BAVEX-164148 format. One record per residue (C-alpha): residue in three letters; x, y, z. Coordinates in nm, 4 decimals, always signed. Layout:
   resn          x          y          z
    ALA          X          Y          Z
...
//
This chain:
   resn          x          y          z
    MET   +16.5851   +11.2346   +17.1190
    SER   +16.7071   +11.5844   +17.3011
    CYS   +16.4715   +11.7602   +17.5115
    PRO   +16.3729   +12.1181   +17.4530
    VAL   +16.4302   +12.1613   +17.8225
    GLY   +16.7598   +12.0059   +17.8763
    ASN   +16.7906   +11.6400   +17.9433
    LEU   +16.6590   +11.5179   +18.2732
    ASN   +16.8218   +11.1917   +18.3574
    GLY   +17.0522   +11.0807   +18.6079
    ASN   +17.1398   +11.3696   +18.9228
    ASP   +16.9815   +11.5992   +18.6525
    ALA   +16.6476   +11.4446   +18.6880
    GLN   +16.7015   +11.4815   +19.0889
    GLN   +16.7409   +11.8468   +19.0469
    GLY   +16.4620   +11.8624   +18.7937
    GLU   +16.1623   +11.9463   +19.0024
    HIS   +16.4204   +12.1920   +19.1901
    LEU   +16.4749   +12.4169   +18.8766
    GLY   +16.0503   +12.3680   +18.8106
    SER   +15.9446   +12.5663   +19.1107
    ASP   +16.2297   +12.8536   +19.0457
    VAL   +16.2981   +12.8971   +18.7026
    GLY   +16.0431   +12.7538   +18.4766
    MET   +15.7599   +12.4459   +18.4002
    LEU   +15.9434   +12.1301   +18.2962
    TYR   +15.8851   +11.9828   +17.9658
    GLY   +15.6073   +11.7365   +18.1013
    GLU   +15.3834   +12.0528   +18.2609
    TYR   +15.4803   +12.3359   +17.9715
    LEU   +15.2396   +12.0329   +17.7443
    MET   +15.0061   +11.9521   +18.0084
    LEU   +15.1172   +11.5818   +17.8937
    ASP   +14.9735   +11.4345   +18.2142
    LYS   +14.6293   +11.5678   +18.0371
    LEU   +14.7442   +11.4715   +17.6737
    LEU   +14.8759   +11.1425   +17.7353
    THR   +14.6038   +10.9979   +17.9789
    ALA   +14.3423   +11.1462   +17.6733
    GLN   +14.2501   +10.8101   +17.4871
    LYS   +13.9584   +10.6371   +17.6386
    MET   +13.9782   +10.3372   +17.4941
    GLN   +13.6043   +10.1547   +17.4215
    SER   +13.6907    +9.8040   +17.3760
    ASN   +13.9988    +9.5332   +17.3980
    VAL   +14.0570    +9.5600   +17.0398
    HIS   +14.4406    +9.6140   +17.0211
    ASP   +14.4035    +9.9043   +16.7193
    GLU   +14.1012   +10.0987   +16.8952
    HIS   +14.4273   +10.2794   +17.0674
    LEU   +14.6234   +10.4073   +16.7199
    PHE   +14.2421   +10.4797   +16.5882
    ILE   +14.1835   +10.7221   +16.8427
    VAL   +14.6026   +10.8527   +16.9148
    THR   +14.5372   +10.9070   +16.4889
    HIS   +14.2160   +11.0969   +16.4628
    GLN   +14.3628   +11.3368   +16.7767
    ALA   +14.6568   +11.3986   +16.5376
    TYR   +14.4374   +11.5799   +16.3710
    GLU   +14.2024   +11.7199   +16.5806
    LEU   +14.5340   +11.9237   +16.6774
    TRP   +14.6671   +12.0237   +16.3482
    PHE   +14.2894   +12.1262   +16.2903
    LYS   +14.3687   +12.3432   +16.5518
    GLN   +14.7359   +12.5089   +16.4028
    ILE   +14.5444   +12.5054   +16.0842
    ILE   +14.2909   +12.7422   +16.2797
    PHE   +14.4870   +12.9762   +16.4802
    GLU   +14.7255   +13.0367   +16.1464
    LEU   +14.3972   +13.0685   +15.9469
    ASP   +14.2907   +13.3122   +16.1708
    SER   +14.5668   +13.5312   +16.1549
    ILE   +14.5424   +13.5129   +15.7951
    ARG   +14.2308   +13.6969   +15.8091
    VAL   +14.3773   +13.9955   +16.0047
    LEU   +14.6687   +14.0872   +15.8085
    PHE   +14.3851   +14.0760   +15.4979
    ASN   +14.1617   +14.2575   +15.6490
    ARG   +14.3766   +14.6141   +15.5781
    GLU   +14.2901   +14.8088   +15.2643
    ASN   +14.6553   +14.8635   +15.2448
    ILE   +14.8987   +14.5595   +15.2938
    GLU   +15.2572   +14.6488   +15.2862
    GLU   +15.4831   +14.3854   +15.1983
    SER   +15.6313   +14.2820   +15.5528
    SER   +15.2707   +14.1625   +15.5930
    THR   +15.3001   +14.0173   +15.2550
    LEU   +15.6027   +13.7575   +15.3549
    GLU   +15.4233   +13.7516   +15.6983
    ILE   +15.0982   +13.5523   +15.5015
    LEU   +15.3312   +13.3779   +15.3086
    LYS   +15.5054   +13.2599   +15.5792
    ARG   +15.2089   +13.0814   +15.7458
    LEU   +15.0264   +12.9915   +15.4672
    ASN   +15.2745   +12.7995   +15.3438
    ARG   +15.3183   +12.6496   +15.6955
    ILE   +14.9217   +12.5345   +15.6250
    VAL   +15.1232   +12.3611   +15.3408
    LEU   +15.3157   +12.1785   +15.5130
    ILE   +15.1065   +12.0531   +15.7849
    LEU   +14.8584   +11.9287   +15.5197
    ASN   +15.0655   +11.7669   +15.3255
    LEU   +15.1730   +11.5632   +15.6979
    LEU   +14.7763   +11.4930   +15.7379
    VAL   +14.8127   +11.3314   +15.3625
    ASP   +15.0724   +11.1562   +15.4766
    GLN   +14.9399   +11.0212   +15.8017
    VAL   +14.6192   +10.8188   +15.6860
    PRO   +14.8559   +10.5242   +15.5456
    ILE   +14.9064   +10.5183   +15.8312
    LEU   +14.5367   +10.4300   +15.9710
    GLU   +14.5922   +10.1534   +15.7368
    THR   +14.8509    +9.9214   +15.7955
    MET   +14.4946    +9.8645   +16.0410
    THR   +14.3200    +9.6154   +15.8676
    PRO   +13.8945    +9.5851   +15.8138
    LEU   +13.7808    +9.3293   +16.0460
    ASP   +14.0393    +9.4603   +16.3065
    PHE   +13.8351    +9.8342   +16.2467
    MET   +13.5205    +9.6077   +16.2638
    ASP   +13.5926    +9.4514   +16.5969
    PHE   +13.5560    +9.8226   +16.6900
    ARG   +13.3439   +10.0096   +16.5697
    ASP   +13.0508    +9.9165   +16.6558
    TYR   +13.1336   +10.1073   +16.9863
    LEU   +13.2546   +10.4185   +16.8006
    SER   +12.8542   +10.4684   +16.7153
    PRO   +12.6993   +10.7591   +16.6677
    ALA   +13.0042   +10.9135   +16.6681
    SER   +13.1852   +11.0192   +16.3201
    GLY   +13.4497   +11.2228   +16.1347
    PHE   +13.1412   +11.4228   +16.0325
    GLN   +13.1429   +11.5390   +16.3619
    SER   +13.4802   +11.6717   +16.3395
    LEU   +13.3452   +12.0880   +16.5273
    GLN   +13.7546   +12.1914   +16.3321
    PHE   +13.7410   +12.0506   +16.0039
    ARG   +13.3483   +12.2348   +15.9446
    LEU   +13.5469   +12.5862   +16.1425
    ILE   +13.8444   +12.5210   +15.8284
    GLU   +13.6081   +12.4765   +15.5583
    ASN   +13.4402   +12.7751   +15.6154
    LYS   +13.7295   +12.9726   +15.7519
    LEU   +13.8963   +12.9203   +15.3793
    GLY   +13.5074   +13.0730   +15.2324
    VAL   +13.3593   +12.6643   +15.1790
    LYS   +13.0054   +12.8439   +15.1215
    THR   +12.6891   +12.5944   +15.2104
    GLU   +12.4973   +12.5891   +14.8808
    HIS   +12.8422   +12.4221   +14.6995
    ARG   +12.7936   +12.1527   +15.0332
    VAL   +12.6147   +11.8409   +14.9541
    LYS   +12.2937   +11.8045   +15.0922
    TYR   +12.3603   +11.5869   +15.3758
    ASN   +12.6816   +11.8180   +15.4256
    GLN   +12.4918   +12.1603   +15.4773
    LYS   +12.2599   +11.9904   +15.7740
    TYR   +12.5165   +12.1148   +16.1035
    SER   +12.2108   +12.1831   +16.2898
    HIS   +12.1435   +11.7638   +16.2992
    VAL   +12.5071   +11.6942   +16.4063
    PHE   +12.6006   +11.8874   +16.6969
    GLY   +12.2481   +12.0041   +16.7901
    THR   +12.3379   +11.9127   +17.0937
    GLU   +12.6541   +12.1090   +17.1719
    PRO   +12.4829   +12.5237   +17.0761
    GLU   +12.8288   +12.5750   +17.1144
    ALA   +12.9443   +12.4697   +16.8411
    ILE   +12.6496   +12.6279   +16.6577
    GLU   +12.7512   +12.9392   +16.7810
    ALA   +13.0870   +12.9016   +16.6310
    ILE   +12.9781   +12.7603   +16.3176
    LYS   +12.7467   +13.1031   +16.2944
    ASN   +13.0380   +13.3242   +16.3515
    SER   +13.2447   +13.1521   +16.1156
    GLU   +13.0357   +13.1881   +15.8109
    GLN   +12.9510   +13.5104   +15.8622
    ASP   +13.2971   +13.6728   +15.9771
    PRO   +13.5019   +13.6680   +15.6307
    SER   +13.6417   +13.3949   +15.4627
    LEU   +13.9952   +13.4269   +15.2943
    SER   +13.8326   +13.4251   +15.0080
    ASP   +13.6619   +13.7039   +15.0677
    LEU   +13.9171   +13.8809   +15.1845
    VAL   +14.1632   +13.7173   +14.8831
    GLN   +13.8824   +13.8796   +14.6807
    ARG   +13.9053   +14.1765   +14.7639
    TRP   +14.2903   +14.2226   +14.7448
    LEU   +14.2422   +14.0806   +14.4247
    GLU   +13.9767   +14.4142   +14.3213
    ARG   +14.2672   +14.5930   +14.4417
    THR   +14.5794   +14.4778   +14.2067
    PRO   +14.7470   +14.7950   +14.0062
    GLY   +14.6767   +14.8588   +13.6924
    LEU   +14.3486   +14.7546   +13.5978
    GLU   +14.2371   +15.0702   +13.6178
    LEU   +14.0504   +15.1995   +13.2976
    ASP   +14.1499   +15.5415   +13.3362
    GLY   +14.5495   +15.4047   +13.4103
    PHE   +14.8033   +15.1183   +13.2521
    ASN   +14.4017   +14.9845   +13.1908
    PHE   +14.4974   +14.5965   +13.1935
    TRP   +14.1753   +14.4191   +13.1000
    GLY   +14.0948   +14.6872   +12.7504
    LYS   +14.5119   +14.5537   +12.6099
    PHE   +14.3985   +14.2128   +12.7323
    LYS   +14.0856   +14.2174   +12.5514
    ASP   +14.2739   +14.4207   +12.2186
    SER   +14.5684   +14.1419   +12.2551
    VAL   +14.3144   +13.7334   +12.2789
    ASP   +14.1110   +13.9242   +12.0137
    LYS   +14.4482   +13.9986   +11.7857
    LEU   +14.5705   +13.6407   +11.8418
    LEU   +14.1983   +13.4108   +11.7235
    ASN   +14.1832   +13.7109   +11.4342
    GLU   +14.5361   +13.5970   +11.3011
    LYS   +14.4183   +13.2328   +11.3569
    GLU   +14.0948   +13.2399   +11.1568
    GLU   +14.3166   +13.3747   +10.8326
    GLN   +14.4953   +13.1244   +10.9108
    ALA   +14.2261   +12.8445   +10.8883
    ASN   +13.9921   +13.0263   +10.6462
    LYS   +14.3934   +12.9724   +10.3832
    GLU   +14.3189   +12.5718   +10.4245
    PRO   +14.2553   +12.3877   +10.1095
    LYS   +14.1029   +12.1233   +10.2698
    GLU   +13.6738   +12.2167   +10.3867
    HIS   +13.7118   +11.9537   +10.6507
    ILE   +13.9738   +12.0306   +10.8339
    ARG   +13.9377   +12.4292   +10.7932
    ASN   +13.5325   +12.4106   +10.8982
    TYR   +13.7292   +12.2178   +11.2317
    ARG   +13.9863   +12.5320   +11.2755
    LEU   +13.7229   +12.7401   +11.2571
    MET   +13.4864   +12.6264   +11.5042
    ASP   +13.8141   +12.5155   +11.7432
    ILE   +13.8682   +12.9210   +11.6630
    GLN   +13.4620   +13.0039   +11.8013
    LYS   +13.5065   +12.7379   +12.0810
    ARG   +13.7978   +12.9709   +12.2367
    ARG   +13.5967   +13.2622   +12.1592
    ASP   +13.3274   +13.1070   +12.3209
    VAL   +13.5500   +13.1092   +12.6433
    TYR   +13.7100   +13.4433   +12.6150
    GLU   +13.4045   +13.5485   +12.6089
    THR   +13.3313   +13.4309   +12.9907
    ILE   +13.5506   +13.6541   +13.1380
    PHE   +13.5363   +13.9747   +12.9097
    ASN   +13.1264   +13.9749   +12.9380
    PRO   +13.0687   +14.0507   +13.2698
    SER   +12.6681   +13.8830   +13.2481
    SER   +12.8735   +13.5361   +13.1186
    HIS   +13.0672   +13.5723   +13.4401
    GLU   +12.8074   +13.6284   +13.6665
    ALA   +12.5963   +13.3304   +13.5117
    LEU   +12.9141   +13.0924   +13.5594
    VAL   +12.9213   +13.2165   +13.9423
    SER   +12.5345   +13.1783   +14.0390
    ARG   +12.5376   +12.7454   +13.8760
    GLY   +12.8558   +12.7370   +14.0989
    GLU   +13.1102   +12.6788   +13.8760
    ARG   +13.2465   +13.0496   +13.8951
    ARG   +13.3371   +13.2036   +14.2642
    PHE   +13.5707   +13.5025   +14.2311
    THR   +13.4425   +13.8939   +14.1956
    TYR   +13.4214   +14.0071   +13.8206
    LYS   +13.7111   +14.2418   +13.9295
    ALA   +13.9058   +14.0264   +14.1775
    LEU   +13.8844   +13.7479   +13.8631
    GLN   +14.1123   +14.0526   +13.6155
    GLY   +14.2936   +14.1073   +13.9224
    ALA   +14.4313   +13.7512   +13.9613
    ILE   +14.4807   +13.7088   +13.5814
    MET   +14.6921   +14.0023   +13.5643
    ILE   +14.9105   +13.9234   +13.8280
    LYS   +14.9888   +13.5531   +13.6293
    PHE   +15.1283   +13.7119   +13.2888
    TYR   +15.2753   +13.9358   +13.5071
    ARG   +15.4437   +13.6837   +13.7770
    ASP   +15.8165   +13.7785   +13.6888
    GLU   +15.7319   +14.1458   +13.7717
    PRO   +15.9048   +14.2329   +14.1085
    ARG   +15.6293   +14.3400   +14.3219
    PHE   +15.4150   +14.1034   +14.1718
    SER   +15.6476   +13.8389   +14.2952
    GLN   +15.4627   +13.7413   +14.5889
    PRO   +15.0993   +13.8111   +14.5144
    HIS   +15.1373   +13.4886   +14.2621
    GLN   +15.3444   +13.2724   +14.5349
    LEU   +15.0877   +13.3893   +14.7703
    LEU   +14.7807   +13.2124   +14.4480
    THR   +15.0236   +12.9469   +14.3969
    LEU   +15.0312   +12.8167   +14.8329
    LEU   +14.5976   +12.9347   +14.8131
    MET   +14.5623   +12.6373   +14.4829
    ASP   +14.7938   +12.4146   +14.7014
    ILE   +14.5718   +12.3899   +15.0082
    ASP   +14.2784   +12.3262   +14.8209
    SER   +14.5006   +12.0458   +14.5741
    LEU   +14.6228   +11.9000   +14.9413
    ILE   +14.2138   +11.9442   +15.0551
    THR   +14.1558   +11.7552   +14.8035
    LYS   +14.3742   +11.4334   +14.8122
    TRP   +14.3032   +11.4727   +15.2628
    ARG   +13.9570   +11.3949   +15.1411
    TYR   +14.1132   +11.0747   +14.8569
    ASN   +14.2945   +10.9734   +15.0915
    HIS   +14.0464   +10.9498   +15.3244
    VAL   +13.8042   +10.8023   +15.0931
    ILE   +13.9934   +10.5820   +14.9175
    MET   +14.0429   +10.4097   +15.3281
    VAL   +13.6889   +10.4413   +15.4058
    GLN   +13.6234   +10.2140   +15.1550
    ARG   +13.8349    +9.9568   +15.2139
    MET   +13.7349    +9.9370   +15.5634
    ILE   +13.3912    +9.9469   +15.5560
    GLY   +13.3685    +9.9154   +15.0952
    SER   +13.0543   +10.1241   +14.9362
    GLN   +12.7434    +9.9890   +15.0985
    GLN   +12.7700   +10.0400   +15.4200
    LEU   +12.6684   +10.3720   +15.6270
    GLY   +12.8659   +10.5825   +15.8185
    THR   +12.8963   +10.5764   +16.1943
    GLY   +12.7590   +10.9376   +16.1865
    GLY   +12.4764   +10.8458   +15.9532
    SER   +12.5935   +10.9671   +15.6743
    SER   +12.5638   +10.7776   +15.3493
    GLY   +12.9368   +10.6337   +15.4572
    TYR   +13.1136   +10.6320   +15.1243
    GLN   +12.9001   +10.7683   +14.8595
    TYR   +12.8529   +11.0728   +15.0879
    LEU   +13.2927   +11.1229   +15.1182
    ARG   +13.3719   +11.0188   +14.6968
    SER   +13.0848   +11.3330   +14.6566
    THR   +13.2970   +11.6062   +14.8283
    LEU   +13.5917   +11.5062   +14.5497
    SER   +13.4228   +11.7648   +14.3414
    ASP   +13.5279   +12.1368   +14.2596
    ARG   +13.1966   +12.2631   +14.4783
    TYR   +13.4729   +12.1675   +14.7690
    LYS   +13.7783   +12.3928   +14.5445
    VAL   +13.6817   +12.7853   +14.7603
    PHE   +14.0032   +12.8476   +14.5306
    LEU   +13.8213   +12.7133   +14.1711
    ASP   +13.9091   +12.9924   +13.9574
    LEU   +14.3088   +13.0206   +14.0285
    PHE   +14.2833   +12.6072   +13.8764
    ASN   +14.1388   +12.7217   +13.5396
    LEU   +14.3397   +13.0361   +13.4855
    SER   +14.5120   +12.9225   +13.2274
    THR   +14.1597   +12.9016   +13.0637
    PHE   +14.3452   +13.1831   +12.9460
    LEU   +14.6380   +13.2494   +12.8590
    ILE   +14.7510   +13.3860   +12.5773
    PRO   +15.1216   +13.3357   +12.4262
    ARG   +15.4519   +13.6043   +12.5511
    GLY   +15.4779   +13.7406   +12.2510
    LEU   +15.0950   +13.9088   +12.2853
    ILE   +15.0992   +13.9701   +12.6131
    PRO   +15.0737   +14.4002   +12.6943
    PRO   +15.3938   +14.5412   +12.8029
    LEU   +15.3964   +14.7419   +13.0785
    THR   +15.4729   +15.1237   +13.0439
    SER   +15.6962   +15.3102   +13.2258
    GLU   +15.4897   +15.4783   +13.4353
    MET   +15.3017   +15.1394   +13.4855
    LYS   +15.6443   +15.0276   +13.5960
    ASP   +15.7290   +15.3212   +13.8568
    ALA   +15.3669   +15.2631   +13.9779
    LEU   +15.4734   +14.9405   +14.1146
    ASN   +15.8700   +15.0671   +14.1704
    MET   +15.6928   +15.3275   +14.3673
    GLY   +15.7567   +15.1718   +14.7519
    TRP   +16.1587   +15.0268   +14.6402
    ARG   +16.2258   +15.4135   +14.5834
    THR   +16.1339   +15.5449   +14.8076
    HIS   +16.3080   +15.3163   +15.0710
    GLN   +16.6224   +15.4173   +14.8132
    ASN   +16.5950   +15.7528   +14.8661
    HIS   +16.5838   +15.7682   +15.2085
    ALA   +16.8882   +15.4890   +15.2732
    THR   +17.0664   +15.7296   +15.0399
    ASN   +16.9399   +16.0551   +15.2520
    GLY   +17.0687   +15.8599   +15.5312
    ASP   +17.4126   +15.7791   +15.4841
    SER   +17.4757   +16.1344   +15.3447
//
């Protein structure tokens, strides 16, 4: 593999010191490899402890990069008007996070090359160290939007873990108080063009389409001669009405939010559904990609948790306590539920889809409003050419 600063073999190596001092830093200096490669302090003579340390240090480095990307994305989102150039940058950085998380998911099998007996040889040296004490992973969760009330009880008491590290406690508190990515995404969704009652009024038209769909199905069901089949179909239609009622009735929506079954504000959910329907429109293409990447992040973190749970069960079984005082496997398994999905509402959008033929067509005024930015750009280009 070639070195980014050039090969330092043979005569080049002799010239390296001169180049490093007169032109710039050498590869090892720039990456501070003297510190990075000597940061593995084994507590035992067990061969596989080295793998254990390197793997977790690699995780923490990638966590650092994810936080770096998340913070920059939150800055871009924390604006009243987000230009298309900013949206492209947000998409690029979200996609980078997705690729990193894919890498983290694929990294677990490397650690699984260590057998349970191998791990037992040095596990006692880890106490009371635990992955639960990863400050960076906690910050990632908070910056994404995991709320304290949605965590399992043990995971809420971070002060018990970081109590002797005031800087860590402060960082966690700040990450809980600052607007999370979920908060900022919801504010952005609430500004989705077309939701205005005095404009396109997508929500009113969507409700009319749903009523039309269910009324037609009800009429068809009532024509069924066999009573048990008719009753079954009517019951199914009523269940669908009840589901749609949870999005058309703000009080029903808020009740679900209070129970933790929904996370988004009422208007943010409206914006997300509208983007889902009109994703083929040029102006909604990027927003739809953005929502998809947010779901990818949630999915990959869940996959990483799952792989971690399976590995822990394989290494220590399901009855032993974790090294940090948690219930080990049982605690980790509880983190796989929807309560840790930040963008849970995006996963459930498909519940409210209707046939393409019933999607309210965009009016010419709405199309003009969506394309206004493109037209302005084109007009400037035309004037410049003339």
